[in-house]
MARPA-677925 format. One line per 8 residues: number of its first residue (from 1); their letters; for each residue z, y, x of N, C-alpha, C, O. Coordinates in pm, whole numbers. Atoms other than C-alpha are relative to their C-alpha. Example, Ala and Ser with C-alpha at 12.3 -4.5 7.8 and 13.67 -1.06 7.14 Angstrom:
BEGIN
1	AS	0 -119 89 780 -450 1230 0 120 90 66 118 194 | -6 -119 -82 714 -106 1367 73 109 -77 90 220 -26
END
This chain:
BEGIN
1	MSAAAPPP	63 -17 -118 556 -13671 23461 -91 80 5 -176 85 -84 | 105 -115 -61 359 -13399 23633 -108 -123 8 -98 -245 10 | 161 44 -22 -34 -13459 23670 -4 -8 137 65 65 208 | 32 -42 -131 -191 -13562 24004 -40 84 71 -155 93 29 | 121 -113 -69 -345 -13307 24209 -79 -50 16 -81 -153 83 | 107 2 -97 -684 -13277 24237 -34 -28 149 8 48 236 | 48 40 -97 -855 -13470 24518 -44 136 86 -129 201 24 | 48 -109 -113 -924 -13189 24795 -188 -5 69 -224 -83 157
9	LAARRGQP	149 31 19 -1336 -13141 24788 -37 92 167 -142 77 228 | 63 -8 -166 -1353 -12975 25154 -34 -107 63 -15 -221 22 | -27 117 -65 -1434 -13156 25430 143 -61 95 214 11 166 | -71 45 -36 -1205 -13387 25545 21 -14 194 -82 -8 262 | 26 90 -171 -1111 -13503 25960 -88 -94 -20 -63 -192 -89 | 41 118 -42 -1367 -13691 26049 -133 -16 -40 -227 -76 14 | 145 -76 74 -1633 -13536 25782 -94 98 51 -40 202 88 | 79 -125 -21 -1931 -13318 25867 33 123 -45 124 118 -129
17	WWAAYWNL	-17 -100 64 -1922 -12983 25783 -48 68 -104 -1 167 -161 | 75 28 194 -2168 -13020 25458 94 -30 -87 82 10 -203 | -4 112 111 -1966 -13231 25296 25 33 -117 -32 -3 -220 | -78 -70 82 -1745 -13035 25113 -107 29 -127 -117 -22 -239 | 172 -72 92 -2093 -12837 24959 -63 -80 -69 -110 -66 -182 | 81 87 95 -2237 -13132 24897 66 -79 -113 26 -117 -223 | -31 87 171 -1991 -13314 24697 -2 85 -87 -31 46 -200 | -18 -115 105 -1946 -12976 24522 -185 6 -74 -216 16 -193
25	LSARMKEM	132 5 76 -2316 -12982 24443 -47 -97 -58 -119 -92 -157 | -49 144 124 -2272 -13335 24327 22 19 -121 -46 7 -223 | -99 -17 98 -2030 -13261 24134 -91 69 -121 -81 36 -239 | 33 -132 75 -2220 -12986 23973 -143 -46 -60 -193 17 -153 | 148 69 63 -2557 -13182 23891 91 -83 -51 138 9 -117 | -25 115 71 -2380 -13464 23743 104 75 -106 144 -1 -194 | -55 -86 144 -2185 -13209 23488 -117 56 -62 -114 75 -184 | 126 -60 110 -2522 -13068 23376 -36 -101 -41 -3 -134 -155
33	FREREVIF	50 114 56 -2684 -13361 23353 66 -73 -122 -9 -132 -200 | -4 48 72 -2477 -13484 23135 46 58 -122 95 -8 -214 | 13 -82 132 -2463 -13208 22882 -129 -22 -46 -217 2 36 | 141 -13 65 -2767 -13258 22655 -56 106 -28 -177 124 -19 | 87 -157 44 -2806 -12892 22536 -19 49 142 -46 169 150 | 16 -71 -125 -2833 -12846 22927 -185 -94 23 -285 -40 70 | 157 18 -47 -3168 -13072 22956 -81 12 -112 -196 -27 -95 | 75 -62 42 -3281 -12934 22637 -46 91 -14 -164 106 -45
41	WIFVFPLL	36 -133 -38 -3249 -12587 22688 -99 65 114 -186 151 100 | 96 -25 -111 -3397 -12574 23042 -132 -87 -28 -242 -31 -34 | 106 82 -45 -3625 -12845 23048 -111 -61 -175 -233 -78 -177 | 78 18 157 -3742 -12937 22627 -49 131 -42 -158 167 -86 | 90 -68 119 -3732 -12651 22500 -148 122 59 -223 167 -28 | 88 -86 -45 -3986 -12409 22739 -135 -71 -5 -245 -19 -26 | 129 64 63 -4214 -12725 22703 -76 5 -148 -194 -26 -161 | 7 29 108 -4206 -12703 22329 -58 128 -56 -144 131 -144
49	LAVGLGVA	60 -133 2 -4263 -12321 22338 -153 6 59 -242 55 -10 | 149 -18 -28 -4592 -12346 22554 -74 -48 -43 -193 -22 -28 | 112 111 21 -4708 -12632 22389 -55 120 -136 -172 159 -139 | -40 -24 98 -4632 -12449 22062 -138 112 -25 -237 109 -97 | 82 -112 -60 -4788 -12109 22218 -131 -22 16 -224 27 -49 | 147 63 -84 -5068 -12244 22374 -94 -46 -94 -212 -16 -77 | 83 68 112 -5208 -12433 22064 -37 125 -116 -146 150 -167 | 43 -159 84 -5184 -12097 21847 -51 116 51 -51 228 1
57	FRKPRQAT	102 -52 -110 -5380 -11969 22111 -87 25 112 -127 109 193 | 97 110 -79 -5571 -12193 22254 -116 77 43 -150 70 161 | 133 -73 -24 -5884 -11972 22238 0 146 -72 86 165 -158 | 11 -124 65 -5985 -11602 22131 -94 -11 -103 -211 -49 -94 | 35 -19 155 -6074 -11569 21807 -84 80 -70 -22 179 -111 | 66 -59 32 -6347 -11430 21671 10 68 -163 -72 99 -250 | -36 -57 167 -6214 -11303 21350 -143 57 -86 -223 132 -31 | 94 -76 81 -6467 -11217 21048 83 118 -88 183 150 -152
65	SKVAVVSG	-38 -210 81 -6425 -10868 20913 -38 -57 -94 -112 -155 -107 | -51 72 83 -6316 -10886 20611 -55 181 -100 5 288 -98 | 92 -141 68 -6554 -10591 20392 -5 7 -145 -65 -84 -203 | 5 -38 117 -6501 -10438 20048 -128 88 -15 -139 175 71 | 99 -123 6 -6834 -10234 19927 48 67 -173 51 -20 -260 | -64 -60 104 -6697 -9997 19618 -140 -10 -97 -258 18 -81 | 132 30 118 -6884 -10095 19293 -76 152 -59 -12 256 -75 | 32 -131 16 -7131 -9825 19194 -187 28 63 -264 -41 130
73	PGAAQVLR	171 -41 -72 -7497 -9643 19274 -4 -2 147 49 74 228 | 57 21 -135 -7635 -9772 19573 118 -160 80 119 -180 201 | -92 52 -18 -7378 -10035 19613 -102 -188 13 -105 -279 96 | 119 147 -66 -7656 -10348 19572 -54 16 92 -44 -77 172 | 62 -27 -136 -7838 -10209 19835 91 -46 106 44 -144 162 | -91 -8 -121 -7568 -10220 20097 72 -144 -8 144 -167 89 | -25 84 1 -7480 -10563 19975 -91 -90 3 -53 -198 48 | 148 76 -29 -7799 -10724 19983 -6 13 182 8 -78 264
81	ALGEAGGA	10 -26 -166 -7835 -10566 20349 116 -50 120 92 -43 241 | -102 54 -35 -7482 -10724 20445 -23 -117 -1 -8 -183 102 | 17 148 57 -7570 -11054 20252 -115 -6 117 -59 -38 222 | 122 -4 -43 -7903 -11043 20425 -8 -35 222 -98 -44 305 | -61 25 -158 -7723 -11109 20808 87 -90 42 188 -64 108 | -80 119 -15 -7612 -11487 20809 58 -28 117 143 -117 115 | -71 35 -117 -7509 -11490 21158 127 101 32 219 92 114 | -139 -122 -47 -7271 -11177 21148 122 -36 -66 119 -93 -175
89	KVAVKSEG	-134 73 -16 -6897 -11253 21163 54 179 -120 136 267 -94 | -89 -44 112 -6856 -11049 20799 -19 -60 -137 -106 -128 -190 | -32 92 152 -6735 -11151 20476 12 141 -99 99 227 -85 | 48 -100 140 -6846 -10908 20167 6 -40 -85 -23 -157 -110 | -14 23 107 -6766 -10842 19852 -25 116 -96 -36 222 -35 | -10 -164 115 -6791 -10555 19542 180 -17 -15 253 -116 -12 | -124 -19 32 -6468 -10452 19484 -1 176 -109 -104 239 -88 | -28 -121 84 -6373 -10107 19220 96 58 124 167 -16 193
97	QAQAMAGL	-45 -103 -85 -6242 -9813 19443 135 -20 8 180 -47 120 | -101 35 -51 -5911 -9859 19381 81 -88 39 190 -75 94 | -4 162 -30 -5893 -10220 19411 11 -46 171 92 -104 244 | 57 -14 -124 -6065 -10189 19717 125 102 111 160 55 220 | -37 -29 -85 -5856 -9935 19869 136 -55 33 196 -50 140 | -132 66 -30 -5543 -10120 19793 33 -157 132 126 -203 198 | -17 146 -69 -5618 -10447 19970 -54 70 161 -62 -4 259 | 0 -29 -181 -5708 -10195 20322 75 34 3 116 10 116
105	QSGNLDLV	-144 -29 -39 -5366 -10043 20274 110 -125 34 204 -121 113 | -106 173 -20 -5185 -10431 20258 -62 -51 80 -3 -149 125 | 13 70 -155 -5403 -10527 20557 -97 -144 -91 -130 -228 -7 | 58 64 15 -5593 -10764 20347 -170 -16 -10 -234 -115 -45 | 93 -67 -17 -5905 -10576 20399 -23 78 142 75 127 198 | -39 -43 -104 -6030 -10443 20709 -124 118 -34 -127 221 33 | 59 -147 -7 -6289 -10197 20599 -79 33 -158 -151 -45 -218 | 51 -40 143 -6395 -10040 20273 -149 82 -19 -135 184 49
113	VIPPAKPG	129 -93 -51 -6773 -9864 20259 26 42 -175 95 -10 -264 | 28 -91 138 -6850 -9632 19949 -153 63 41 -182 162 108 | 142 -33 -56 -7238 -9644 19972 -55 133 -62 -22 137 -180 | 71 -102 54 -7423 -9319 19887 -55 -17 -123 -122 -112 -165 | 26 11 159 -7460 -9216 19534 -156 45 24 -225 -56 6 | 175 16 9 -7846 -9113 19572 -29 43 170 40 90 261 | 37 -36 -151 -8056 -9078 19878 -9 93 71 -71 193 35 | -31 -127 -61 -7952 -8869 20171 106 1 1 143 66 99
121	DAIRYFSD	-159 -1 -17 -7588 -8913 20120 47 -64 88 -20 -157 132 | -62 75 -99 -7352 -9026 20359 50 -120 -22 109 -115 -129 | -43 100 11 -7250 -9386 20385 186 47 62 210 90 175 | -135 -3 -34 -6841 -9358 20389 75 -133 21 48 -243 -27 | -30 117 -50 -6659 -9581 20523 161 34 32 177 129 109 | -151 -6 7 -6238 -9600 20504 34 -127 97 -19 -238 91 | -51 92 -70 -6052 -9775 20760 109 47 73 105 163 115 | -121 -13 -82 -5713 -9795 20940 23 -9 152 36 -108 224
129	PERPETWL	22 -67 -153 -5712 -9595 21277 104 -95 117 68 -110 233 | -124 70 -48 -5362 -9814 21391 -56 -180 -6 4 -276 41 | -7 140 -44 -5544 -10133 21354 -195 -33 57 -299 -5 -2 | 120 46 -78 -5837 -10279 21620 -101 5 -88 -209 63 -95 | 119 116 66 -5959 -10510 21363 -97 102 -108 -212 64 -125 | 76 -45 66 -6095 -10255 21129 -99 107 124 -204 115 59 | 98 -83 -47 -6314 -9999 21405 -58 -121 -1 -172 -110 -47 | 109 68 -35 -6441 -10353 21483 -111 -36 -133 -234 -29 -129
137	ARERVQHL	73 -3 141 -6546 -10421 21104 -95 98 16 -209 51 19 | 39 -74 30 -6669 -10065 21109 -161 7 96 -277 31 63 | 141 5 -58 -6901 -10099 21397 -102 -163 -36 -211 -171 20 | 63 141 40 -7046 -10454 21280 -100 36 -142 -216 0 -162 | 12 -79 152 -7105 -10290 20933 -97 94 13 -191 85 -66 | 65 -51 25 -7266 -9998 21055 -159 -72 80 -276 -53 49 | 124 75 -122 -7505 -10209 21339 -97 -81 -108 -203 -130 -68 | 80 113 66 -7642 -10414 21032 -80 109 -60 -202 123 -58
145	LQTKAGRR	95 -51 93 -7696 -10153 20807 -114 76 81 -232 54 50 | 95 -76 -60 -7872 -9910 21053 -105 -87 80 -187 -33 154 | 76 22 -61 -8046 -10197 21169 -101 -48 -109 -222 -65 -97 | 75 40 148 -8161 -10299 20829 -68 132 -29 -172 104 -88 | 87 -68 28 -8303 -9942 20791 -86 11 96 -168 101 78 | 153 -96 -51 -8554 -9906 21051 74 -19 161 10 -39 263 | -82 -73 -181 -8305 -9844 21388 0 -154 76 42 -266 46 | 20 140 -129 -8416 -10066 21736 89 88 96 123 205 81
153	DVIPVRDL	-43 -64 -100 -8255 -10002 22036 -109 120 124 -206 60 169 | 63 -24 -101 -8419 -9756 22295 -18 -66 91 -128 -117 111 | -7 92 -129 -8286 -9937 22626 0 -116 -19 109 -158 -59 | -78 137 -3 -8323 -10296 22628 102 -46 95 121 -36 216 | -107 71 -161 -8026 -10495 22738 16 -166 -61 -54 -225 -143 | -8 169 -31 -7924 -10860 22757 160 -36 1 224 36 79 | -158 45 21 -7550 -11012 22685 -16 -94 79 -118 -163 82 | -16 64 -143 -7424 -11191 23000 127 -34 -22 209 58 -18
161	RVKGVGSR	-127 45 61 -7117 -11420 22886 13 -32 144 -76 -80 216 | -85 27 -147 -6853 -11435 23223 151 -71 -105 210 -15 -197 | -103 55 38 -6577 -11683 23131 129 25 122 149 -72 194 | -101 -11 -127 -6280 -11549 23399 143 -95 -7 194 -135 -111 | -165 79 -55 -5928 -11743 23561 75 69 -68 76 192 -67 | -127 -64 64 -5659 -11677 23367 -16 131 -145 41 237 -169 | 50 -100 81 -5818 -11516 23083 64 -53 -118 34 19 -214 | -20 83 144 -5671 -11732 22792 132 72 7 162 148 99
169	YIDFLIPG	-91 -18 22 -5342 -11678 22640 86 -43 91 149 25 173 | -80 134 -77 -5176 -11992 22790 -26 2 142 63 -59 201 | 24 -77 -102 -5306 -11870 23104 142 68 73 221 40 163 | -99 -109 -17 -5095 -11556 23066 130 -57 6 202 -21 99 | -90 41 44 -4823 -11756 22925 83 -81 86 197 -41 109 | -20 97 -103 -4751 -12014 23151 116 58 119 231 14 132 | -83 -5 -112 -4617 -11843 23462 86 107 -43 156 143 52 | -85 -101 89 -4415 -11545 23187 126 -94 3 234 -74 57
177	LLGMNLMN	-102 64 -35 -4260 -11885 23102 91 -29 78 203 -7 33 | -25 52 -130 -4151 -12016 23430 81 119 68 163 102 157 | -89 -138 -68 -4021 -11622 23504 137 -33 -73 239 -47 -6 | -36 -39 76 -3845 -11630 23179 143 -131 -25 251 -125 -83 | -103 153 -22 -3661 -12010 23245 78 19 140 184 -36 170 | -97 24 -123 -3560 -11926 23586 71 153 -19 157 173 67 | -113 -113 43 -3387 -11592 23465 78 -61 -58 181 -78 7 | -123 69 83 -3187 -11788 23179 45 -97 73 168 -93 75
185	SGMWGVGF	-82 100 -63 -3121 -12104 23398 101 63 90 222 42 82 | -122 -59 -66 -2974 -11876 23672 113 120 -39 220 123 21 | -141 -69 75 -2751 -11593 23459 57 -113 -100 172 -90 -138 | -101 59 73 -2645 -11870 23242 69 -161 81 164 -229 44 | -41 137 -82 -2595 -12181 23482 88 56 84 192 0 117 | -125 -59 -129 -2416 -11955 23734 76 59 -100 140 -26 -162 | -76 -94 108 -2247 -11678 23483 26 -40 -101 100 39 -159 | -109 40 102 -2143 -11879 23202 89 -121 26 188 -176 -21
193	AIVEMRQR	-131 159 -34 -2036 -12174 23391 128 51 88 228 -22 88 | -103 -53 -92 -1802 -11963 23637 115 50 -63 233 47 -28 | -143 -24 84 -1622 -11823 23347 40 -64 -17 153 -65 33 | -38 76 57 -1587 -12091 23182 98 -123 77 178 -198 21 | -115 42 -74 -1411 -12250 23483 95 62 26 205 15 54 | -142 -122 -30 -1211 -11924 23533 137 -35 -172 258 -25 -189 | -72 -27 118 -1115 -11970 23161 89 -181 -12 184 -222 -78 | -94 155 12 -996 -12352 23208 56 15 85 132 -82 91
201	KLLKRFAA	-102 10 -73 -812 -12256 23484 -74 -58 151 -10 -22 250 | 40 102 -42 -1037 -12491 23704 -55 118 139 -87 55 240 | 54 -63 -119 -1156 -12187 23973 172 61 81 203 81 198 | -161 28 -120 -772 -12145 24087 5 -109 58 8 -113 181 | -15 113 -76 -751 -12494 24132 -100 -28 105 -76 -107 196 | 121 38 -139 -1076 -12502 24366 48 77 103 43 32 217 | -31 -96 -118 -934 -12183 24559 104 -52 75 133 -31 193 | -138 58 -110 -626 -12383 24638 -27 -128 97 36 -187 185
209	TPMRRSDF	63 159 -94 -782 -12677 24796 -45 56 129 -35 177 150 | -18 -65 -143 -855 -12635 25151 -195 72 -4 -250 136 85 | 160 8 -22 -1264 -12610 25044 -84 147 41 -69 228 -51 | 35 -129 -9 -1450 -12289 25184 -73 32 -159 -117 -48 -241 | 16 -66 147 -1531 -12056 24875 -132 55 15 -173 105 -89 | 201 8 -19 -1941 -12002 25006 8 -103 -27 -26 -120 -144 | 23 174 66 -1925 -12374 24967 -32 -20 -122 -133 -70 -169 | 50 -12 176 -1867 -12320 24595 -123 51 -57 -221 5 -116
217	LLSLVSSR	143 -95 51 -2073 -12015 24545 -128 -79 54 -217 -105 -26 | 148 78 -6 -2358 -12204 24716 -25 -62 -46 -135 -35 -94 | -12 119 83 -2315 -12530 24546 -81 28 -146 -178 -32 -191 | 66 -63 161 -2390 -12333 24183 -119 21 64 -199 -72 71 | 141 -100 -78 -2671 -12121 24366 -134 -136 8 -240 -156 -52 | 153 75 19 -2867 -12416 24483 28 -110 -97 -62 -189 -66 | 9 100 124 -2793 -12674 24180 -117 113 -45 -227 65 -21 | 110 -66 67 -3028 -12382 24020 -185 -9 70 -297 10 23
225	LILMVIDI	148 -30 -41 -3295 -12409 24288 -74 -183 -12 -192 -217 -1 | 40 119 25 -3312 -12780 24231 -76 -15 -150 -191 -55 -168 | 67 -59 127 -3364 -12695 23859 -110 44 5 -210 -19 -29 | 140 -54 -27 -3615 -12457 23943 -173 -72 95 -291 -38 79 | 102 139 -22 -3846 -12742 24124 -7 -87 -149 -124 -104 -185 | 75 54 77 -3845 -12931 23823 -67 40 -133 -138 -21 -213 | 59 -67 86 -3904 -12651 23614 -157 18 -22 -232 7 -119 | 184 -77 -8 -4266 -12511 23782 -7 -178 -23 -58 -179 -135
233	ALLLGCGV	88 96 -18 -4346 -12897 23805 -19 -64 -196 -110 -133 -242 | 39 43 142 -4285 -12949 23395 -134 120 -36 -254 92 -46 | 77 -77 44 -4441 -12636 23303 -110 -22 57 -159 -95 -29 | 123 -34 -66 -4762 -12616 23518 -64 -145 3 -187 -153 0 | 37 95 30 -4783 -12976 23497 -57 -9 -143 -158 -79 -152 | 0 -12 136 -4798 -12921 23108 -166 79 -2 -277 28 -19 | 82 -143 -79 -5018 -12604 23202 -122 -120 4 -190 -161 -90 | 114 65 -43 -5257 -12826 23376 -73 -152 -87 -191 -178 -108
241	LVFHIQVR	-13 115 69 -5239 -13142 23198 -81 11 -185 -138 -65 -263 | -32 21 163 -5260 -13059 22852 -91 125 -63 -134 120 -178 | 59 -92 50 -5443 -12692 22859 -91 44 127 -137 157 139 | 104 -3 -119 -5653 -12730 23181 32 155 87 -69 221 111 | -28 -90 -36 -5485 -12439 23341 -74 -14 155 -80 -134 183 | 67 -10 -158 -5668 -12382 23732 153 54 64 208 158 27 | -56 -81 -76 -5418 -12320 23951 -30 9 152 -58 -81 232 | 94 -32 -129 -5530 -12156 24248 80 22 123 0 1 213
249	GSLWTIAL	-124 -14 -53 -5218 -12091 24474 30 -166 -8 12 -250 -96 | -47 117 -91 -5080 -12377 24709 122 -25 -97 167 75 -152 | -115 25 30 -4782 -12553 24553 103 24 94 206 -3 34 | -60 -40 -69 -4591 -12453 24834 11 146 -27 126 188 -34 | -42 -162 -3 -4640 -12054 24791 53 5 -124 139 89 -149 | -75 2 132 -4561 -12154 24423 154 8 2 229 95 -43 | -149 -24 5 -4223 -12265 24500 74 47 66 194 35 40 | -53 -117 -50 -4145 -12019 24744 60 119 -117 172 159 -148
257	AGMLGAFT	-15 -84 66 -4226 -11782 24511 141 -3 -172 185 92 -236 | -77 40 124 -3984 -11957 24202 139 -9 104 237 31 41 | -154 -16 -54 -3662 -11983 24474 9 160 0 106 214 -54 | -66 -136 -4 -3681 -11618 24532 15 18 -146 129 55 -175 | -76 -25 135 -3665 -11590 24154 93 -36 -39 166 39 -104 | -109 32 11 -3416 -11840 24139 164 64 63 273 76 9 | -75 -99 -63 -3225 -11646 24398 67 107 -57 189 119 -69 | -44 -69 48 -3256 -11340 24234 103 29 -130 166 134 -143
265	FAGLGLLT	-20 19 88 -3129 -11436 23928 96 -77 -1 154 -97 -107 | -141 97 -84 -2859 -11661 24109 164 101 -24 274 100 -80 | -63 -164 -57 -2731 -11310 24241 87 64 -145 207 86 -155 | -32 -55 78 -2753 -11166 23881 120 -89 -55 231 -75 -5 | -158 147 60 -2491 -11468 23693 51 24 96 100 134 73 | -126 -81 -112 -2291 -11388 23993 51 96 -59 148 76 -134 | -45 -124 23 -2240 -11059 23927 58 26 -154 151 99 -188 | -20 -35 186 -2212 -11047 23539 113 -87 4 210 -51 -62
273	ASRAQKIE	-175 58 29 -1913 -11349 23606 90 50 65 208 20 45 | -121 -22 -92 -1746 -11178 23866 103 63 -27 166 81 77 | -95 -37 30 -1488 -11026 23706 40 -52 -207 133 -5 -274 | -19 -3 163 -1498 -11144 23304 97 -104 -1 125 -176 95 | -124 90 -42 -1219 -11343 23209 -53 -122 -145 21 -211 -185 | 6 52 175 -1339 -11505 22865 -154 -11 -10 -219 73 51 | 111 42 25 -1682 -11673 22744 -66 74 -96 -189 69 -101 | 39 -90 116 -1725 -11441 22454 -55 168 135 -154 240 119
281	SVSGLINT	63 -161 -102 -1746 -11102 22799 -105 -39 67 -179 40 126 | 151 12 -110 -2025 -11307 22974 -63 -31 -53 -160 -51 20 | 88 5 65 -2207 -11381 22716 -27 130 -90 -120 129 -172 | 105 -90 46 -2256 -11048 22597 -49 93 133 -148 165 138 | 59 -18 -157 -2299 -10953 22957 -132 -51 -1 -220 31 -25 | 106 74 -16 -2573 -11197 22993 -71 66 -96 -172 102 -36 | 49 2 96 -2702 -11095 22682 -112 146 34 -233 157 13 | -13 -119 -6 -2705 -10736 22779 -105 50 71 -203 116 33
289	VMMPMWIF	100 57 -106 -2861 -10802 23118 -150 -26 -31 -247 43 0 | 114 46 42 -3121 -10979 22984 -125 3 -117 -246 -19 -111 | 102 -110 93 -3268 -10830 22679 -88 99 31 -205 84 -5 | 121 -43 -68 -3444 -10580 22843 -146 -49 58 -265 -30 37 | 156 44 -61 -3646 -10762 23066 -27 -150 -119 -100 -234 -66 | 84 56 143 -3728 -10993 22713 -81 95 -38 -191 57 -77 | 101 -27 83 -3881 -10715 22593 -96 72 123 -216 46 119 | 71 -62 -80 -4012 -10517 22875 -92 -118 135 -211 -100 159
297	SGVFFSYQ	87 31 -92 -4132 -10745 23154 -98 -90 20 -130 -144 127 | 141 70 55 -4423 -10921 22998 -13 -178 23 -88 -249 89 | -8 135 1 -4322 -11260 22936 -58 -95 -94 -87 -213 -75 | 142 7 108 -4536 -11275 22604 -110 61 -49 -208 24 -114 | 163 -64 30 -4759 -11018 22585 19 145 162 125 175 216 | 43 -107 -125 -4863 -10732 22892 91 130 -4 69 215 -90 | -17 -101 2 -4650 -10485 22981 -44 138 43 23 239 63 | 127 -110 37 -4916 -10252 22992 -6 57 -112 -61 166 -102
305	RFPAVFLP	-11 -48 111 -4879 -10172 22663 80 99 -2 29 195 -59 | -126 -110 -15 -4554 -9941 22720 -58 101 3 -174 83 40 | 49 -123 -103 -4633 -9598 22801 -26 25 132 37 -36 219 | -7 49 -192 -4752 -9525 23158 104 47 51 137 -3 158 | -126 -19 -42 -4408 -9314 23174 92 -106 55 131 -120 172 | -90 176 -16 -4203 -9653 23161 -60 -55 116 12 -53 215 | 3 38 -90 -4397 -9803 23384 28 -67 127 17 -186 157 | 1 -63 -124 -4333 -9711 23698 178 -116 60 206 -182 160
313	LIRLLPLT	-160 38 23 -3906 -9821 23576 -31 -166 -50 54 -254 -30 | 26 157 55 -4090 -10172 23406 53 -59 134 161 -111 161 | 52 73 -130 -4221 -10275 23761 151 18 107 139 -18 224 | -86 36 -78 -3886 -10253 23911 95 -56 -84 201 -8 -45 | -39 109 85 -3728 -10499 23638 -8 -127 129 -98 -122 212 | 31 127 -65 -3675 -10851 23835 -71 -125 -23 -107 -221 45 | 69 93 83 -3824 -11026 23586 -161 13 3 -247 -76 4 | 122 -50 0 -4119 -10806 23589 -86 -4 135 -206 25 134
321	ALNDLLRA	28 4 -85 -4161 -10855 23934 -35 -160 34 -132 -209 93 | 12 169 -57 -4107 -11239 23973 -115 -68 -83 -180 -160 -33 | 99 12 56 -4350 -11264 23674 -137 49 41 -230 -26 11 | 112 -39 -71 -4632 -11050 23858 -46 -97 88 -162 -137 92 | 28 55 -170 -4577 -11255 24215 -59 -141 -70 -155 -205 -26 | 36 128 47 -4581 -11563 23962 -148 -14 -54 -206 -117 -20 | 128 -18 44 -4915 -11486 23798 -102 12 101 -192 -72 105 | 81 28 -104 -5094 -11378 24110 14 -67 108 -42 -30 211
329	VILQGAPL	-8 124 -111 -4983 -11697 24323 -94 -105 -68 -193 -162 -23 | 66 136 54 -5072 -11947 24062 -153 65 -54 -240 19 21 | 73 -42 102 -5342 -11774 23830 -151 25 146 -260 -31 160 | 145 -79 -122 -5576 -11575 24167 22 -74 138 -86 -78 197 | -23 87 -90 -5430 -11795 24469 31 130 118 -37 130 221 | -26 -114 -56 -5272 -11450 24623 96 -67 101 191 -131 56 | -120 2 -36 -5075 -11508 24898 110 107 11 106 225 -23 | -103 -78 44 -4735 -11415 24938 -22 130 97 35 232 59
337	SAQLGRIA	39 -154 -140 -4852 -11126 25264 -2 97 -115 73 194 -117 | 62 -78 62 -5018 -10983 24977 88 55 -118 50 140 -198 | -121 -68 129 -4696 -10917 24733 102 23 46 205 -38 16 | -115 -35 -86 -4487 -10755 24958 91 105 -77 207 134 -46 | -106 -89 9 -4381 -10496 24742 41 -74 -164 124 -9 -227 | -113 64 76 -4277 -10756 24436 85 -65 59 193 -70 0 | -128 73 -103 -4072 -10962 24723 88 88 -31 165 71 -125 | -71 -78 -25 -3913 -10652 24820 102 83 -122 211 138 -104
345	VMLGWSAV	-86 7 112 -3805 -10588 24455 91 -74 -7 205 -36 19 | -92 130 -28 -3652 -10924 24437 98 -36 89 201 -101 76 | -162 24 -138 -3454 -10921 24775 73 101 -32 196 105 -36 | -127 -175 38 -3328 -10566 24684 98 -37 -97 217 -6 -90 | -86 7 113 -3212 -10697 24355 148 -140 51 271 -145 46 | -72 133 -100 -3097 -11051 24547 101 62 104 218 28 85 | -125 -56 -72 -2895 -10843 24837 98 66 -109 206 10 -123 | -101 -80 68 -2720 -10599 24592 64 -76 -70 187 -66 -66
353	TFLLALRW	-103 75 85 -2615 -10848 24351 116 -94 53 224 -117 -3 | -36 122 -62 -2505 -11109 24576 122 121 70 227 122 5 | -87 -89 -66 -2297 -10832 24794 123 67 -68 240 79 -31 | -129 -59 79 -2126 -10657 24511 97 -121 -57 220 -125 -61 | -112 106 81 -2057 -11027 24314 118 -53 104 231 -70 60 | -112 22 -113 -1854 -11123 24652 97 96 39 200 58 94 | -89 -119 27 -1688 -10791 24643 87 -12 -80 208 -10 -58 | -81 -12 102 -1582 -10807 24348 89 -110 -68 192 -91 -133
361	FRWR	-44 155 56 -1517 -11203 24258 154 -42 -15 222 -72 83 | -117 49 14 -1216 -11293 24149 40 -140 -62 26 -161 -183 | -46 113 44 -1072 -11657 24143 85 -83 -148 92 -189 -212 | -104 31 105 -818 -11594 23902 -20 55 -196 67 27 -278
END
């Protein structure tokens, strides 16, 4: 006995024009929320990542400089001068030269000090120029020793502390996680879902019904927008309640920025899945597209660390534009009218990817 044909999803006579779209969207949302993996990776995992990294980097830590003074003539005087500076962030000990140099090369020490063998000789500092903490240790030790020797500042100074909004790592991280999650949700939620349906011959069955194909594709994109609202609420709520992040932008502006990001990556997901026939193929394509943005787009660290020659290209990546837009809106309260360059990058990606995807899309 042959299986009954699936009921048509398109709007029937007497139903409004949007009935097919609504039925498709409802079916898609029910399908996603029935999968526990979807709930974990879209909602729970970003929260765990934000809490874990936020706790690990909850505030800038003023590290203690680890200094070794090579034992020998003059070592006692240097040790005494450094030891008398009780408030300084310097942990000092005496070691042989070979042992001290081994500790510096392995990273267990920040600075090695060789005292002068006789009055008038220079103090020698051994440091690693590739490690910023070694320069900090040298400046601390140099200041303590010169002050002990009688040096005084010629110009009086006062140190004033300013705590800027968004200066903590968690302030930088939360918008980056929002952008990353919108990218993952759009790429996997649209691209992977389409290829899975194509492999199971569901797309072929959908295409045989009276449904409008645009309704089917629009329902996939719309499901990403619904998840986007939940993502923003959960991550921003965690940042505000747990880490006391100051959200300077309006929720409406943040939602618009997130909506633009969801559309951008839904288009990329649709493009990667337009011709792929197997799940293995689309998985490789999605990872190939997302990997450069994970590295270069400033999710976990600033892309300003890369050489300046690469920065114009990095700023053209859609995730870079989205992360910069979210940070400007959330942390600085910037209006969308002041972010037209970043919006243009995202709109450009959205238009190109959707047009190419609709041109190349295969239902079989």
